[in-house]
C-alpha beads as a LAMMPS data file, in Angstrom:
LAMMPS data file: protein, C-alpha beads

138 atoms
137 bonds

1 atom types
1 bond types

-500.0 500.0 xlo xhi
-500.0 500.0 ylo yhi
-500.0 500.0 zlo zhi

Masses

1 110.0

Atoms # bond

1 1 1 4.117 368.163 -189.472
2 1 1 1.994 371.230 -189.715
3 1 1 3.443 373.999 -191.828
4 1 1 2.868 376.622 -189.138
5 1 1 4.748 374.580 -186.540
6 1 1 7.727 374.142 -188.828
7 1 1 7.758 377.874 -189.601
8 1 1 7.538 378.645 -185.886
9 1 1 10.629 376.492 -185.282
10 1 1 12.531 378.552 -187.849
11 1 1 11.463 382.011 -186.702
12 1 1 11.049 381.569 -182.956
13 1 1 13.438 378.692 -182.271
14 1 1 16.306 378.740 -179.824
15 1 1 19.812 379.297 -181.142
16 1 1 21.051 375.760 -180.486
17 1 1 18.048 374.395 -182.406
18 1 1 18.583 376.832 -185.292
19 1 1 22.197 375.714 -185.562
20 1 1 20.958 372.229 -186.468
21 1 1 19.204 373.761 -189.490
22 1 1 22.536 374.866 -191.016
23 1 1 23.564 371.476 -192.374
24 1 1 24.685 371.324 -196.022
25 1 1 24.726 368.229 -198.257
26 1 1 28.112 366.692 -199.066
27 1 1 29.126 366.094 -202.698
28 1 1 29.642 362.509 -203.896
29 1 1 33.336 363.146 -204.560
30 1 1 33.899 364.458 -201.032
31 1 1 32.005 361.501 -199.540
32 1 1 34.229 359.104 -201.465
33 1 1 37.372 360.994 -200.431
34 1 1 36.361 360.982 -196.757
35 1 1 35.044 357.415 -196.877
36 1 1 31.878 358.284 -194.982
37 1 1 28.167 357.702 -195.383
38 1 1 27.171 360.971 -193.708
39 1 1 24.813 362.894 -195.983
40 1 1 25.123 366.412 -194.528
41 1 1 27.436 368.380 -192.248
42 1 1 27.240 371.644 -190.348
43 1 1 28.784 374.341 -192.538
44 1 1 31.723 376.323 -191.129
45 1 1 33.632 379.415 -192.171
46 1 1 36.336 378.429 -194.671
47 1 1 34.512 375.454 -196.208
48 1 1 34.249 375.211 -199.983
49 1 1 30.685 375.122 -201.315
50 1 1 28.839 375.158 -204.624
51 1 1 25.503 376.901 -205.236
52 1 1 22.810 374.527 -206.526
53 1 1 19.750 376.788 -206.799
54 1 1 18.947 380.405 -207.548
55 1 1 20.410 383.175 -209.712
56 1 1 23.975 382.277 -208.688
57 1 1 23.583 378.609 -209.609
58 1 1 26.855 376.890 -210.471
59 1 1 29.074 379.389 -208.657
60 1 1 31.541 378.048 -206.115
61 1 1 33.420 379.725 -203.323
62 1 1 34.545 379.642 -199.732
63 1 1 32.199 380.400 -196.869
64 1 1 32.850 383.947 -195.631
65 1 1 30.476 383.792 -192.672
66 1 1 27.516 381.905 -191.241
67 1 1 24.575 383.613 -189.523
68 1 1 22.853 381.224 -187.131
69 1 1 20.099 383.694 -186.207
70 1 1 19.190 384.447 -189.824
71 1 1 19.934 380.845 -190.940
72 1 1 22.010 382.115 -193.872
73 1 1 25.434 381.374 -195.354
74 1 1 27.565 384.063 -197.053
75 1 1 30.182 383.215 -199.716
76 1 1 33.366 385.058 -200.646
77 1 1 33.215 386.629 -204.100
78 1 1 29.432 386.349 -204.503
79 1 1 28.249 389.921 -204.006
80 1 1 25.472 392.250 -205.090
81 1 1 25.712 395.997 -205.583
82 1 1 23.046 398.135 -203.932
83 1 1 21.716 401.421 -205.265
84 1 1 24.467 403.446 -203.627
85 1 1 27.126 401.271 -205.231
86 1 1 28.144 399.472 -202.067
87 1 1 28.808 395.757 -202.516
88 1 1 27.403 393.323 -199.959
89 1 1 27.550 389.556 -199.678
90 1 1 24.584 387.561 -200.968
91 1 1 22.836 385.418 -198.319
92 1 1 22.207 381.769 -199.228
93 1 1 19.929 379.211 -197.637
94 1 1 21.953 376.132 -196.604
95 1 1 19.559 373.847 -198.490
96 1 1 20.670 375.463 -201.768
97 1 1 24.368 374.667 -201.226
98 1 1 26.595 371.606 -201.498
99 1 1 29.902 371.041 -199.666
100 1 1 32.800 370.419 -202.049
101 1 1 35.741 370.907 -199.687
102 1 1 36.159 370.865 -195.903
103 1 1 38.283 373.076 -193.721
104 1 1 40.408 370.864 -191.479
105 1 1 39.470 370.825 -187.828
106 1 1 40.201 368.253 -185.097
107 1 1 36.510 368.036 -184.145
108 1 1 35.459 367.144 -187.696
109 1 1 38.248 364.587 -188.099
110 1 1 37.117 362.866 -184.910
111 1 1 33.479 362.937 -186.003
112 1 1 34.179 361.622 -189.502
113 1 1 36.522 358.940 -188.193
114 1 1 33.700 357.368 -186.194
115 1 1 31.052 357.998 -188.828
116 1 1 31.739 354.905 -190.903
117 1 1 29.330 352.951 -188.699
118 1 1 26.014 354.428 -187.470
119 1 1 26.938 354.376 -183.783
120 1 1 30.580 355.343 -184.296
121 1 1 31.765 351.883 -183.225
122 1 1 32.660 348.823 -185.250
123 1 1 30.190 345.942 -185.362
124 1 1 30.369 343.808 -182.217
125 1 1 32.270 346.451 -180.254
126 1 1 30.855 347.691 -176.942
127 1 1 31.027 351.042 -175.229
128 1 1 34.126 351.492 -173.096
129 1 1 33.362 350.864 -169.443
130 1 1 30.117 349.007 -170.104
131 1 1 29.707 345.299 -169.519
132 1 1 27.554 343.002 -171.518
133 1 1 24.795 341.444 -169.392
134 1 1 24.155 337.753 -169.979
135 1 1 20.482 336.763 -169.932
136 1 1 19.529 334.442 -167.089
137 1 1 18.969 330.809 -167.923
138 1 1 21.979 330.487 -170.217

Bonds

1 1 1 2
2 1 2 3
3 1 3 4
4 1 4 5
5 1 5 6
6 1 6 7
7 1 7 8
8 1 8 9
9 1 9 10
10 1 10 11
11 1 11 12
12 1 12 13
13 1 13 14
14 1 14 15
15 1 15 16
16 1 16 17
17 1 17 18
18 1 18 19
19 1 19 20
20 1 20 21
21 1 21 22
22 1 22 23
23 1 23 24
24 1 24 25
25 1 25 26
26 1 26 27
27 1 27 28
28 1 28 29
29 1 29 30
30 1 30 31
31 1 31 32
32 1 32 33
33 1 33 34
34 1 34 35
35 1 35 36
36 1 36 37
37 1 37 38
38 1 38 39
39 1 39 40
40 1 40 41
41 1 41 42
42 1 42 43
43 1 43 44
44 1 44 45
45 1 45 46
46 1 46 47
47 1 47 48
48 1 48 49
49 1 49 50
50 1 50 51
51 1 51 52
52 1 52 53
53 1 53 54
54 1 54 55
55 1 55 56
56 1 56 57
57 1 57 58
58 1 58 59
59 1 59 60
60 1 60 61
61 1 61 62
62 1 62 63
63 1 63 64
64 1 64 65
65 1 65 66
66 1 66 67
67 1 67 68
68 1 68 69
69 1 69 70
70 1 70 71
71 1 71 72
72 1 72 73
73 1 73 74
74 1 74 75
75 1 75 76
76 1 76 77
77 1 77 78
78 1 78 79
79 1 79 80
80 1 80 81
81 1 81 82
82 1 82 83
83 1 83 84
84 1 84 85
85 1 85 86
86 1 86 87
87 1 87 88
88 1 88 89
89 1 89 90
90 1 90 91
91 1 91 92
92 1 92 93
93 1 93 94
94 1 94 95
95 1 95 96
96 1 96 97
97 1 97 98
98 1 98 99
99 1 99 100
100 1 100 101
101 1 101 102
102 1 102 103
103 1 103 104
104 1 104 105
105 1 105 106
106 1 106 107
107 1 107 108
108 1 108 109
109 1 109 110
110 1 110 111
111 1 111 112
112 1 112 113
113 1 113 114
114 1 114 115
115 1 115 116
116 1 116 117
117 1 117 118
118 1 118 119
119 1 119 120
120 1 120 121
121 1 121 122
122 1 122 123
123 1 123 124
124 1 124 125
125 1 125 126
126 1 126 127
127 1 127 128
128 1 128 129
129 1 129 130
130 1 130 131
131 1 131 132
132 1 132 133
133 1 133 134
134 1 134 135
135 1 135 136
136 1 136 137
137 1 137 138
């Protein structure tokens, strides 16, 4: 991919496309606990994350808010003081974070339940309502 095209996707992309760029890697411990092979999940408010890169490396906290338009994640307790003395949350790029704990939600439980196999179904199982077509000549 050309660098300029990738940058254009980030800056001029549609909101539903930008939302796909907010996925955060899952820690090995959380993967084992959930019993899933999914590598990354969309980050939500209330999730526990750890900072992997930057000045705040090693810090952990809960997600305070997520900005889809800016493609940034803000953590509780990680702040910076501006010149006037007002504290504001530090923005993080999702690629510099790792999920350590998930906030419970019915949508995520459903998604992770079917994530053990790539298609969400067990091997040999067919979609509900679909019929298997036998090839002619057999």
